[in-house]
PANU-573874 format. One line per field, with one value per residue (C-alpha): y, x, z; chain. Coordinates in pm, 1 decimal. Layout:
<pts>
c2 <- [Y:...] .
c1 <- [X:...] .
c3 <- [Z:...] .
cadena <- [A:...] .
</pts>
This chain:
<pts>
c2 <- [-1592.8:-1248.3:-1107.0:-1283.0:-1185.4:-831.8:-905.3:-989.2:-749.1:-520.9:-678.9:-658.6:-324.4:-262.2:-406.2:-190.3:155.4:47.1:2.3:239.2:508.8:771.7:872.6:872.0:1129.1:999.9:1163.9:1225.7:1495.0:1746.8:1563.1:1602.3:1739.4:1980.4:2319.8:2499.8:2611.8:2567.1:2198.3:2214.9:1831.5:1771.1:1484.9:1356.4:1051.7:974.7:659.1:514.1:592.2:797.4:956.8:1228.3:1510.9:1741.0:1526.9:1688.7:1627.6:1228.7:992.3:627.5:416.5:93.3:-170.4:-394.3:-781.5:-880.8:-945.1:-1196.3:-1207.6:-1191.5:-1154.5:-1057.4:-693.4:-518.2:-198.0:-53.8:219.0:411.9:410.2:689.4:841.5:1017.9:1294.3:1142.5:808.5:601.9:521.7:300.3:-0.3:46.8:118.3:51.7:-181.6:-394.4:-387.2:-481.6:-792.0:-865.9:-834.3:-1080.9:-1349.2:-1223.4:-1010.1:-641.6:-348.5:11.8:195.8:441.2:792.6:927.9:1341.2:1346.5:1547.1:1852.3:2088.6:2397.4:2256.4:1985.8:2056.0:1730.7:1584.7:1282.1:1102.7:1260.6:923.6:660.9:859.4:827.5:461.9:415.8:600.8:350.0:6.2:204.6:271.8:-29.1:-230.9:48.5:-58.0:-429.4:-529.1:-369.9:-375.1:-778.1:-785.7:-1021.1:-747.1:-1027.6:-1065.8:-698.2:-604.0:-369.6:-362.7:-78.2:-75.5:140.6:397.9:273.5:-9.7:100.5:263.1:-31.5:-198.1:148.4:14.5:-389.6:-246.6:97.5:9.2:11.5:354.7:538.5:826.7:977.6:1103.8:963.2:713.4:563.7:172.0:44.6:-251.5:-70.5:-319.7:-559.6:-911.7:-913.3:-713.1:-738.7:-580.9:-437.6:-342.6:-199.9:76.6:-49.3:158.6:500.5:371.3:433.1:97.1:260.8:507.5:846.8:988.7:912.8:909.6:1300.9:1359.5:1209.2:1380.2:1609.5:1631.2:1667.6:1330.0:1311.2:965.0:903.9:1020.7:701.3:431.7:521.8:489.0:210.6:-96.1:-350.8:-261.6:-239.7:-536.4:-721.9:-1044.4:-905.3:-797.6:-968.7:-1166.0:-1074.5:-1139.1:-960.7:-929.5:-742.4:-740.2:-807.3:-572.4:-339.7:6.5:160.3:27.5:-208.4:-574.6:-570.0:-312.4:-682.0:-918.4:-757.8:-763.4:-1097.7:-1110.4:-995.7:-1146.8:-1486.0:-1369.4:-1316.5:-1667.8:-1420.9:-1588.3:-1415.5:-1586.9:-1409.7:-1366.9:-1302.6:-1250.5:-1210.2:-936.4:-624.8:-368.7:-185.0:-35.8:-358.4:-312.3:-620.6:-716.7:-819.1:-841.3:-1055.0:-1371.8:-1529.5:-1561.2:-1516.4:-1290.7:-1254.2:-1594.4:-1671.6:-1375.3:-1579.9:-1918.1:-1753.1:-1617.1:-1920.6:-2168.8:-1834.1:-1877.5:-1603.0:-1722.3] .
c1 <- [969.9:865.1:1140.8:1026.3:623.8:774.4:907.0:639.7:406.2:702.8:621.1:258.2:201.5:545.1:293.2:-19.7:140.6:175.3:-140.3:-225.5:-97.9:-115.9:-77.5:292.1:545.1:676.4:1071.6:1247.1:1348.9:1248.8:997.8:1137.3:995.2:816.7:649.9:559.4:203.6:-90.3:-217.1:-552.3:-608.8:-910.0:-1193.4:-1535.5:-1740.4:-1958.0:-2213.7:-2000.8:-1602.4:-1333.5:-1246.6:-934.5:-783.1:-538.7:-304.9:48.4:245.8:324.9:226.4:157.0:59.8:126.3:-47.0:108.0:10.5:112.1:460.5:641.6:932.7:995.3:610.6:530.8:423.7:198.3:193.1:-145.4:-195.9:-584.2:-742.8:-882.8:-804.4:-478.7:-763.4:-864.8:-786.4:-1057.8:-833.8:-1142.2:-1263.1:-915.4:-695.2:-789.6:-957.9:-776.8:-481.5:-704.5:-830.5:-456.7:-354.8:-591.6:-395.4:-104.9:52.9:117.6:22.6:69.3:-96.1:-5.7:-88.8:42.6:29.4:-184.8:-83.9:-22.6:136.0:165.2:300.8:501.1:825.1:786.2:382.5:376.3:655.4:533.8:355.2:621.3:896.2:596.3:530.2:914.4:1043.0:729.8:982.0:1261.9:1111.2:931.2:1278.8:1435.1:1205.4:1217.0:1356.3:1179.3:805.8:859.0:870.9:1105.8:1271.8:1260.1:848.3:764.1:467.8:282.8:-86.3:-296.9:-663.3:-771.4:-509.2:-363.8:-261.0:-110.4:124.3:153.7:264.0:497.9:715.0:639.7:868.2:1041.1:1280.8:1585.4:1545.6:1590.0:1301.5:1311.9:1658.9:1802.6:2001.2:2082.7:2099.5:1801.8:1636.0:1349.8:1232.8:859.5:855.9:487.3:269.8:-143.8:-327.3:-754.1:-883.7:-572.7:-488.2:-192.5:-190.1:-186.2:-295.5:-679.2:-785.1:-618.5:-788.7:-796.0:-882.2:-603.6:-374.2:-453.1:-456.2:-65.8:72.2:-135.1:-394.2:-69.5:76.0:419.9:494.6:825.4:504.3:280.6:565.1:704.2:357.7:246.7:307.9:312.6:474.8:751.1:782.1:1063.7:1256.4:1314.6:942.4:840.3:507.9:181.2:-183.5:-443.9:-804.6:-1064.9:-1468.4:-1496.7:-1800.8:-1583.5:-1614.6:-1412.9:-1078.2:-1120.4:-1059.6:-789.8:-596.5:-515.0:-471.0:-258.7:-34.7:-73.0:25.9:344.9:486.9:340.4:532.2:842.5:720.1:671.5:417.7:85.9:-271.0:-520.1:-919.0:-1175.7:-1523.1:-1818.2:-2000.4:-1929.0:-1797.4:-1526.3:-1412.3:-1593.1:-1268.8:-1309.1:-1666.7:-1777.0:-2149.1:-2235.6:-2041.4:-2004.0:-1659.9:-1381.2:-1119.4:-889.1:-920.5:-741.2:-520.6:-381.2:-379.4:-170.0:18.1:147.5:234.1:445.3:617.8:501.1:303.0] .
c3 <- [3797.7:3913.1:3635.3:3414.4:3404.8:3495.9:3143.8:2978.4:3111.2:2980.8:2604.1:2606.7:2704.2:2424.7:2137.4:2252.4:2192.3:1941.1:1806.2:2003.1:1914.0:1601.5:1336.2:1362.5:1147.1:853.4:778.9:1026.8:916.0:601.8:364.1:33.2:-227.6:-19.7:-67.8:254.5:288.0:550.9:651.2:492.8:585.0:621.4:726.4:603.3:690.4:411.0:442.5:677.8:462.2:608.2:341.8:375.3:141.5:73.4:241.6:215.6:559.6:521.4:848.6:926.0:1127.8:1310.0:1411.6:1594.8:1560.0:1961.9:2079.9:1957.5:1649.8:1271.7:1247.3:823.8:803.3:525.2:452.4:360.6:36.3:112.8:-289.0:-383.1:-743.4:-609.5:-464.8:-132.6:107.1:154.9:501.6:680.0:434.1:277.6:545.0:930.4:898.4:700.4:951.9:1180.5:984.1:915.4:1325.0:1406.8:1151.0:1293.1:1077.5:1119.6:958.7:880.4:740.1:533.7:467.3:180.3:-18.8:-236.2:-563.2:-579.5:-772.8:-546.3:-254.0:-427.4:-673.2:-863.0:-792.8:-1002.4:-753.0:-380.7:-368.5:-452.9:-179.5:90.8:-28.9:-43.7:277.8:394.8:344.1:513.4:807.0:857.2:753.8:1012.6:1313.0:1212.0:1527.3:1782.4:1650.2:1595.0:1196.5:981.4:769.8:468.7:514.6:373.2:220.4:-17.4:-20.4:-217.8:-346.9:-693.3:-651.9:-380.1:-589.3:-817.9:-586.6:-461.7:-733.0:-868.6:-488.5:-644.6:-964.9:-910.2:-641.8:-828.5:-773.6:-490.4:-527.3:-185.5:-305.2:76.7:-148.8:194.4:108.4:197.8:46.2:-103.6:-261.9:-138.6:-39.5:-180.3:-275.7:-315.9:-532.9:-494.0:-787.0:-880.9:-1173.9:-1338.8:-1622.0:-1696.5:-2072.5:-2243.6:-2010.3:-1729.1:-1503.1:-1647.2:-1330.1:-1106.6:-1408.8:-1405.1:-1063.1:-1075.7:-1312.3:-1497.0:-1798.1:-2021.0:-2045.0:-2234.9:-2362.1:-2111.5:-1834.0:-1997.3:-2007.9:-1632.4:-1474.9:-1608.7:-1427.3:-1708.8:-1881.8:-1579.6:-1467.5:-1476.4:-1301.7:-974.8:-961.1:-578.9:-627.6:-597.0:-534.7:-710.5:-635.0:-867.8:-976.1:-1440.0:-1345.3:-1285.6:-1449.1:-1221.7:-1282.9:-1587.0:-1491.9:-1741.9:-1552.9:-1351.6:-1602.0:-1828.9:-1481.7:-1394.2:-1785.9:-1758.0:-1474.1:-1544.3:-1863.4:-1626.9:-1437.5:-1124.1:-868.2:-856.4:-775.3:-858.1:-797.0:-1048.0:-957.0:-1189.1:-1038.9:-702.1:-879.1:-745.3:-369.1:-191.0:36.8:262.7:128.6:-184.1:-121.8:-444.5:-354.8:-4.7:-89.6:124.1:-121.9:249.6:354.2:10.4:103.8:450.1:244.9:-59.3:286.1:393.2:58.4:39.8:346.6:502.5:828.5] .
cadena <- [A:A:A:A:A:A:A:A:A:A:A:A:A:A:A:A:A:A:A:A:A:A:A:A:A:A:A:A:A:A:A:A:A:A:A:A:A:A:A:A:A:A:A:A:A:A:A:A:A:A:A:A:A:A:A:A:A:A:A:A:A:A:A:A:A:A:A:A:A:A:A:A:A:A:A:A:A:A:A:A:A:A:A:A:A:A:A:A:A:A:A:A:A:A:A:A:A:A:A:A:A:A:A:A:A:A:A:A:A:A:A:A:A:A:A:A:A:A:A:A:A:A:A:A:A:A:A:A:A:A:A:A:A:A:A:A:A:A:A:A:A:A:A:A:A:A:A:A:A:A:A:A:A:A:A:A:A:A:A:A:A:A:A:A:A:A:A:A:A:A:A:A:A:A:A:A:A:A:A:A:A:A:A:A:A:A:A:A:A:A:A:A:A:A:A:A:A:A:A:A:A:A:A:A:A:A:A:A:A:A:A:A:A:A:A:A:A:A:A:A:A:A:A:A:A:A:A:A:A:A:A:A:A:A:A:A:A:A:A:A:A:A:A:A:A:A:A:A:A:A:A:A:A:A:A:A:A:A:A:A:A:A:A:A:A:A:A:A:A:A:A:A:A:A:A:A:A:A:A:A:A:A:A:A:A:A:A:A:A:A:A:A:A:A:A:A:A:A:A:A:A] .
</pts>
């Protein structure tokens, strides 16, 4: 009996340590597509929102939902127009909410595009998000994760990154080419930038690619044009009055998914604007509770 109690305590302590640990290095060795230089990353809090700027060294923080095996895990990509990371209301707050529902979460602090710090700034965020998928699957048994229930989530430009991961997984942008499964099992997109066409978010496009965009760039990074029959199921939330990222982004993405019979669940609010995180103050409806129900319909919980 004493041995069983000690084992249980060890499991609880391990889960607490995983949840309490700070950001960890995303890559075990050299960061791909990296140009060395000073670490100028900085954090500012404005109106209660934590914003991280000049991220050039990618990290992650794992939030454990507690002991137990084969739980789902969501990799969370904060938004910020590929210029900053809104790391609290679109990062840590979301992870803690998942934990309340028995779902593990990993918040990704991906590199922000910077031609001075990356050989090809266009693919740096995508490399980091793919590596987050790899790391999560590598640690699945240790962290109590079902390796077949690992999804990607993103807000705004983080939504563009998440959709990119969900539509570009057949190519290993990290260059590791180790045969790792880089396909997320599901995608969750909140007021996402989907397209770099005229109705997309031009600020995100400029930050990721630059002021000059070739036809190839526009096609490659407009994720509605990259949907295939292998794209994972999606849950999306958007507000019809979003002036920063028009709701057409989500509508068109769902249309393309539907054309290929890929399951998608879209929630469009009449109001809410952009960047509301967990709390759309214009409605009593709770999109996160709808997400939990969707998890159950998808046999993720």
